C-alpha atoms as a printed R data frame, in Angstrom:
    type eleno elety resid chain resno       x       y       z
1   ATOM     1    CA   MET     A     1 144.783 185.046 174.504
2   ATOM     2    CA   ASP     A     2 141.723 185.711 172.326
3   ATOM     3    CA   ILE     A     3 140.524 189.200 171.447
4   ATOM     4    CA   ARG     A     4 137.587 189.141 173.873
5   ATOM     5    CA   GLN     A     5 139.829 188.376 176.821
6   ATOM     6    CA   ARG     A     6 142.326 191.038 175.773
7   ATOM     7    CA   TYR     A     7 139.455 193.501 175.420
8   ATOM     8    CA   PHE     A     8 138.091 192.633 178.861
9   ATOM     9    CA   ASN     A     9 141.534 192.941 180.481
10  ATOM    10    CA   ASN     A    10 142.082 196.262 178.702
11  ATOM    11    CA   TYR     A    11 138.955 197.828 180.181
12  ATOM    12    CA   ARG     A    12 139.639 196.410 183.618
13  ATOM    13    CA   GLN     A    13 142.965 198.240 183.517
14  ATOM    14    CA   ILE     A    14 141.341 201.467 182.327
15  ATOM    15    CA   ALA     A    15 138.848 201.259 185.209
16  ATOM    16    CA   ARG     A    16 141.612 200.672 187.755
17  ATOM    17    CA   ASP     A    17 143.587 203.642 186.432
18  ATOM    18    CA   ASP     A    18 140.500 205.864 186.348
19  ATOM    19    CA   LEU     A    19 139.534 204.998 189.918
20  ATOM    20    CA   CYS     A    20 143.084 205.697 191.058
21  ATOM    21    CA   GLN     A    21 143.254 209.036 189.238
22  ATOM    22    CA   SER     A    22 140.342 210.348 187.174
23  ATOM    23    CA   ILE     A    23 140.953 210.220 183.431
24  ATOM    24    CA   VAL     A    24 138.186 212.762 182.787
25  ATOM    25    CA   PRO     A    25 138.157 216.091 184.707
26  ATOM    26    CA   GLU     A    26 135.302 216.388 187.197
27  ATOM    27    CA   TYR     A    27 133.960 219.613 185.646
28  ATOM    28    CA   TYR     A    28 133.762 217.850 182.270
29  ATOM    29    CA   ALA     A    29 131.877 214.868 183.698
30  ATOM    30    CA   GLN     A    30 129.429 217.052 185.630
31  ATOM    31    CA   SER     A    31 128.774 219.298 182.640
32  ATOM    32    CA   HIS     A    32 127.736 216.255 180.630
33  ATOM    33    CA   VAL     A    33 125.540 214.981 183.459
34  ATOM    34    CA   ARG     A    34 123.666 218.283 183.492
35  ATOM    35    CA   ARG     A    35 123.133 218.115 179.747
36  ATOM    36    CA   LEU     A    36 121.985 214.497 179.875
37  ATOM    37    CA   LEU     A    37 119.423 215.339 182.539
38  ATOM    38    CA   LYS     A    38 118.140 218.178 180.384
39  ATOM    39    CA   TYR     A    39 117.903 215.939 177.314
40  ATOM    40    CA   ALA     A    40 116.218 213.158 179.298
41  ATOM    41    CA   GLY     A    41 113.424 215.423 180.542
42  ATOM    42    CA   ARG     A    42 110.525 213.476 182.042
43  ATOM    43    CA   TYR     A    43 112.068 210.161 180.966
44  ATOM    44    CA   ARG     A    44 114.534 210.377 183.835
45  ATOM    45    CA   TYR     A    45 111.624 209.628 186.180
46  ATOM    46    CA   GLY     A    46 110.908 206.301 184.471
47  ATOM    47    CA   TRP     A    47 113.011 203.132 184.404
48  ATOM    48    CA   VAL     A    48 116.576 204.096 183.448
49  ATOM    49    CA   LEU     A    49 119.335 201.905 181.988
50  ATOM    50    CA   ASP     A    50 122.866 203.325 181.676
51  ATOM    51    CA   LEU     A    51 125.129 201.277 179.399
52  ATOM    52    CA   GLY     A    52 128.856 201.689 179.985
53  ATOM    53    CA   CYS     A    53 128.023 203.495 183.210
54  ATOM    54    CA   GLY     A    54 131.627 203.889 184.413
55  ATOM    55    CA   LYS     A    55 131.693 205.612 187.804
56  ATOM    56    CA   GLY     A    56 127.930 206.134 187.678
57  ATOM    57    CA   GLU     A    57 127.903 209.936 187.547
58  ATOM    58    CA   PHE     A    58 124.669 210.034 185.560
59  ATOM    59    CA   LEU     A    59 122.931 207.417 187.705
60  ATOM    60    CA   LYS     A    60 123.817 209.352 190.856
61  ATOM    61    CA   ALA     A    61 121.738 212.231 189.490
62  ATOM    62    CA   ILE     A    62 118.656 210.068 188.850
63  ATOM    63    CA   PRO     A    63 116.332 210.816 191.801
64  ATOM    64    CA   HIS     A    64 114.866 207.328 192.326
65  ATOM    65    CA   SER     A    65 115.816 203.659 192.595
66  ATOM    66    CA   GLY     A    66 114.354 202.496 189.256
67  ATOM    67    CA   LYS     A    67 117.717 202.529 187.530
68  ATOM    68    CA   LEU     A    68 120.481 200.138 186.542
69  ATOM    69    CA   GLY     A    69 124.078 200.583 185.463
70  ATOM    70    CA   VAL     A    70 125.893 198.135 183.198
71  ATOM    71    CA   ASP     A    71 129.649 198.030 182.705
72  ATOM    72    CA   ILE     A    72 132.175 195.489 181.488
73  ATOM    73    CA   SER     A    73 134.613 196.430 184.255
74  ATOM    74    CA   PRO     A    74 133.913 194.770 187.634
75  ATOM    75    CA   GLU     A    75 135.948 197.529 189.298
76  ATOM    76    CA   TYR     A    76 133.453 200.179 188.173
77  ATOM    77    CA   VAL     A    77 130.504 198.006 189.179
78  ATOM    78    CA   GLU     A    78 131.897 197.426 192.649
79  ATOM    79    CA   TYR     A    79 132.615 201.147 193.007
80  ATOM    80    CA   ILE     A    80 129.079 202.311 192.240
81  ATOM    81    CA   ARG     A    81 127.423 199.502 194.161
82  ATOM    82    CA   LYS     A    82 129.174 200.836 197.262
83  ATOM    83    CA   GLN     A    83 127.212 204.053 196.636
84  ATOM    84    CA   ASN     A    84 123.941 202.103 196.681
85  ATOM    85    CA   ILE     A    85 123.468 202.333 192.917
86  ATOM    86    CA   PRO     A    86 122.193 199.110 191.280
87  ATOM    87    CA   ALA     A    87 124.710 197.823 188.745
88  ATOM    88    CA   ILE     A    88 125.747 194.631 186.986
89  ATOM    89    CA   CYS     A    89 128.942 193.548 185.278
90  ATOM    90    CA   ALA     A    90 128.109 192.518 181.709
91  ATOM    91    CA   ASP     A    91 129.171 192.874 178.097
92  ATOM    92    CA   VAL     A    92 126.652 195.271 176.557
93  ATOM    93    CA   GLU     A    93 126.989 193.509 173.193
94  ATOM    94    CA   ASN     A    94 125.377 190.394 174.669
95  ATOM    95    CA   LEU     A    95 123.101 191.977 177.252
96  ATOM    96    CA   SER     A    96 119.995 190.047 178.266
97  ATOM    97    CA   LEU     A    97 117.749 191.489 180.963
98  ATOM    98    CA   SER     A    98 114.174 190.688 181.906
99  ATOM    99    CA   SER     A    99 113.051 194.344 182.098
100 ATOM   100    CA   LYS     A   100 112.223 197.077 179.581
101 ATOM   101    CA   TYR     A   101 113.410 200.634 180.156
102 ATOM   102    CA   ASP     A   102 111.879 204.039 179.469
103 ATOM   103    CA   LEU     A   103 115.278 205.667 179.063
104 ATOM   104    CA   ILE     A   104 118.455 204.001 177.817
105 ATOM   105    CA   VAL     A   105 121.685 205.992 177.863
106 ATOM   106    CA   ALA     A   106 124.813 204.951 175.957
107 ATOM   107    CA   THR     A   107 127.328 207.778 176.114
108 ATOM   108    CA   ASP     A   108 130.906 207.149 174.963
109 ATOM   109    CA   VAL     A   109 130.126 203.506 174.246
110 ATOM   110    CA   LEU     A   110 129.733 202.845 170.515
111 ATOM   111    CA   GLU     A   111 133.254 204.033 169.701
112 ATOM   112    CA   HIS     A   112 134.725 201.567 172.202
113 ATOM   113    CA   VAL     A   113 132.886 198.308 171.541
114 ATOM   114    CA   LEU     A   114 133.971 195.614 169.090
115 ATOM   115    CA   HIS     A   115 130.551 195.363 167.423
116 ATOM   116    CA   PRO     A   116 128.397 198.515 167.741
117 ATOM   117    CA   GLU     A   117 125.530 196.900 165.831
118 ATOM   118    CA   MET     A   118 125.224 194.332 168.634
119 ATOM   119    CA   VAL     A   119 124.918 197.114 171.209
120 ATOM   120    CA   LEU     A   120 122.098 198.699 169.224
121 ATOM   121    CA   LYS     A   121 120.303 195.355 169.022
122 ATOM   122    CA   ALA     A   122 120.546 195.137 172.822
123 ATOM   123    CA   ILE     A   123 119.220 198.693 173.155
124 ATOM   124    CA   ARG     A   124 116.290 197.942 170.889
125 ATOM   125    CA   ARG     A   125 115.559 194.727 172.786
126 ATOM   126    CA   HIS     A   126 115.422 196.467 176.174
127 ATOM   127    CA   LEU     A   127 113.699 199.714 175.167
128 ATOM   128    CA   ALA     A   128 110.104 200.203 176.278
129 ATOM   129    CA   ARG     A   129 107.559 200.769 173.520
130 ATOM   130    CA   ALA     A   130 107.439 204.537 174.016
131 ATOM   131    CA   GLY     A   131 110.967 204.818 175.381
132 ATOM   132    CA   MET     A   132 113.833 207.124 174.478
133 ATOM   133    CA   VAL     A   133 117.516 206.541 173.772
134 ATOM   134    CA   ILE     A   134 120.373 209.001 174.304
135 ATOM   135    CA   ILE     A   135 123.615 208.208 172.494
136 ATOM   136    CA   ARG     A   136 126.841 210.226 172.464
137 ATOM   137    CA   VAL     A   137 129.811 209.453 170.190
138 ATOM   138    CA   PRO     A   138 132.941 211.215 168.890
139 ATOM   139    CA   PHE     A   139 132.246 213.419 165.881
140 ATOM   140    CA   GLN     A   140 134.617 213.169 162.903
141 ATOM   141    CA   GLU     A   141 137.498 212.237 165.179
142 ATOM   142    CA   ASP     A   142 140.971 211.310 163.953
143 ATOM   143    CA   ILE     A   143 141.391 207.979 165.747
144 ATOM   144    CA   SER     A   144 145.005 207.589 164.591
145 ATOM   145    CA   VAL     A   145 146.011 209.504 167.733
146 ATOM   146    CA   TYR     A   146 145.204 206.383 169.756
147 ATOM   147    CA   LYS     A   147 147.888 204.304 168.042
148 ATOM   148    CA   THR     A   148 150.365 205.470 170.661
149 ATOM   149    CA   SER     A   149 148.006 204.882 173.599
150 ATOM   150    CA   LYS     A   150 149.179 202.588 176.387
151 ATOM   151    CA   TYR     A   151 145.815 200.815 176.086
152 ATOM   152    CA   GLU     A   152 145.253 198.335 173.251
153 ATOM   153    CA   PHE     A   153 141.583 199.225 172.807
154 ATOM   154    CA   VAL     A   154 140.427 202.856 173.029
155 ATOM   155    CA   HIS     A   155 138.394 204.545 170.282
156 ATOM   156    CA   LEU     A   156 137.949 201.994 167.526
157 ATOM   157    CA   ARG     A   157 135.881 204.228 165.230
158 ATOM   158    CA   SER     A   158 134.458 207.720 164.831
159 ATOM   159    CA   PHE     A   159 131.130 208.883 163.432
160 ATOM   160    CA   THR     A   160 129.394 211.387 161.249
161 ATOM   161    CA   LEU     A   161 125.729 212.139 161.721
162 ATOM   162    CA   ALA     A   162 124.974 210.145 158.563
163 ATOM   163    CA   SER     A   163 126.886 207.045 159.699
164 ATOM   164    CA   LEU     A   164 125.304 207.139 163.151
165 ATOM   165    CA   ARG     A   165 121.813 207.592 161.702
166 ATOM   166    CA   ALA     A   166 122.302 204.639 159.333
167 ATOM   167    CA   LEU     A   167 123.455 202.422 162.192
168 ATOM   168    CA   LEU     A   168 120.425 203.288 164.324
169 ATOM   169    CA   LEU     A   169 117.963 202.848 161.479
170 ATOM   170    CA   LYS     A   170 118.957 199.186 161.173
171 ATOM   171    CA   GLU     A   171 117.210 198.702 164.516
172 ATOM   172    CA   GLU     A   172 114.312 201.029 163.652
173 ATOM   173    CA   LEU     A   173 115.711 203.717 165.945
174 ATOM   174    CA   VAL     A   174 115.060 207.111 164.393
175 ATOM   175    CA   ILE     A   175 116.967 210.212 165.459
176 ATOM   176    CA   THR     A   176 114.630 212.984 166.578
177 ATOM   177    CA   LYS     A   177 117.134 215.505 167.983
178 ATOM   178    CA   VAL     A   178 120.808 216.230 167.417
179 ATOM   179    CA   TYR     A   179 123.229 218.121 169.659
180 ATOM   180    CA   TYR     A   180 126.772 218.996 168.609
181 ATOM   181    CA   GLU     A   181 128.802 219.452 171.759
182 ATOM   182    CA   THR     A   182 132.116 219.313 173.630
183 ATOM   183    CA   TYR     A   183 134.424 222.060 172.439
184 ATOM   184    CA   SER     A   184 138.127 222.542 173.048
185 ATOM   185    CA   VAL     A   185 140.983 224.955 172.361
186 ATOM   186    CA   ASN     A   186 142.307 222.300 169.986
187 ATOM   187    CA   THR     A   187 139.314 222.806 167.701
188 ATOM   188    CA   PHE     A   188 139.319 226.617 167.630
189 ATOM   189    CA   ARG     A   189 137.806 227.691 164.282
190 ATOM   190    CA   TYR     A   190 139.576 230.969 163.578
191 ATOM   191    CA   LYS     A   191 142.958 231.024 161.823
192 ATOM   192    CA   ASN     A   192 143.504 234.779 161.973
193 ATOM   193    CA   ARG     A   193 146.171 235.298 164.630
194 ATOM   194    CA   TYR     A   194 144.652 238.555 165.909
195 ATOM   195    CA   VAL     A   195 141.236 236.995 166.427
196 ATOM   196    CA   ARG     A   196 142.868 233.971 168.069
197 ATOM   197    CA   TYR     A   197 144.834 236.269 170.374
198 ATOM   198    CA   VAL     A   198 141.780 238.262 171.499
199 ATOM   199    CA   VAL     A   199 139.655 235.188 172.137
200 ATOM   200    CA   SER     A   200 142.476 233.274 173.817
201 ATOM   201    CA   ARG     A   201 142.947 236.145 176.291
202 ATOM   202    CA   TYR     A   202 139.535 235.242 177.675
203 ATOM   203    CA   PHE     A   203 139.684 231.492 177.100
204 ATOM   204    CA   ASN     A   204 143.182 231.179 178.488
205 ATOM   205    CA   GLY     A   205 144.830 227.911 179.534
206 ATOM   206    CA   PRO     A   206 142.770 225.342 181.432
207 ATOM   207    CA   LYS     A   207 139.941 227.862 181.830
208 ATOM   208    CA   TRP     A   208 139.266 227.637 178.075
209 ATOM   209    CA   ASP     A   209 137.728 224.180 178.078
210 ATOM   210    CA   ARG     A   210 135.664 224.896 181.181
211 ATOM   211    CA   ARG     A   211 134.251 228.149 179.819
212 ATOM   212    CA   VAL     A   212 133.520 226.793 176.346
213 ATOM   213    CA   LEU     A   213 132.082 223.563 177.750
214 ATOM   214    CA   ASN     A   214 129.634 225.462 179.948
215 ATOM   215    CA   ALA     A   215 128.721 228.068 177.342
216 ATOM   216    CA   PRO     A   216 125.482 227.751 175.345
217 ATOM   217    CA   LEU     A   217 126.036 225.248 172.527
218 ATOM   218    CA   PHE     A   218 125.205 227.745 169.765
219 ATOM   219    CA   LEU     A   219 127.853 230.148 171.122
220 ATOM   220    CA   SER     A   220 130.473 227.412 171.468
221 ATOM   221    CA   ARG     A   221 129.912 226.395 167.841
222 ATOM   222    CA   LEU     A   222 130.819 229.931 166.725
223 ATOM   223    CA   ILE     A   223 134.189 229.589 168.442
224 ATOM   224    CA   ALA     A   224 135.213 225.962 167.959
225 ATOM   225    CA   ARG     A   225 134.340 222.750 166.147
226 ATOM   226    CA   PRO     A   226 132.439 220.073 168.092
227 ATOM   227    CA   LEU     A   227 134.255 216.977 169.274
228 ATOM   228    CA   GLU     A   228 131.151 214.930 170.028
229 ATOM   229    CA   ILE     A   229 127.604 214.470 168.873
230 ATOM   230    CA   THR     A   230 124.649 213.475 171.060
231 ATOM   231    CA   VAL     A   231 121.417 212.211 169.566
232 ATOM   232    CA   ILE     A   232 117.955 211.429 170.879
233 ATOM   233    CA   ALA     A   233 116.281 208.462 169.218
234 ATOM   234    CA   ARG     A   234 112.947 206.655 169.459
235 ATOM   235    CA   VAL     A   235 111.446 203.644 167.757
236 ATOM   236    CA   GLY     A   236 109.875 204.320 164.365
237 ATOM   237    CA   GLU     A   237 109.342 208.047 164.826
238 ATOM   238    CA   CYS     A   238 109.960 210.446 161.962
239 ATOM   239    CA   LYS     A   239 112.084 213.516 162.504
């Protein structure tokens, strides 16, 4: 079996498992949807393309029908189509659509694909002249933890701001805003045991991630290191 078929089968299985029992907590998914809507601003009212749309949480929040979800897993596509959300099953690396979009979202995509440069070419090809792109990727992640995953393909790479910027610039996509986000107890900054004890009394157990995730980003950064980075990019615009 070639690598493409193994990759496709891998993500079909992930989709099946996720639809049976959510891999990502609902509060986490909804927190990111709220942030994406804020970042999108007025662009959410234009034509919207969501690459790697998964269960379609972001598209559900778009208040009009001028939107399209794309995912490699037919299970996800069938799921969101049943909710009257337009979606197609396609490999985003080889995407070819007839329309241009004002807003293209690719969150948690570039770390998963075999060839991220091909995804960015597709984004550039389908982006309207004055459009905006929102991309979210893991930030300085240790991907060795996925060696023991039951899935063959999970996170294939991590990013720094410099590596992500260089990748986008190849397609004349210039980063205009940067957001460091997603904080966890596992990335708590302070080593002093007394400080850790005091803070952990408030951010205790499962409540930690929820409280830090929903806190203002500047406050979260004082407490923990970011796990992800989200950038806004446009064509040929200087920061």
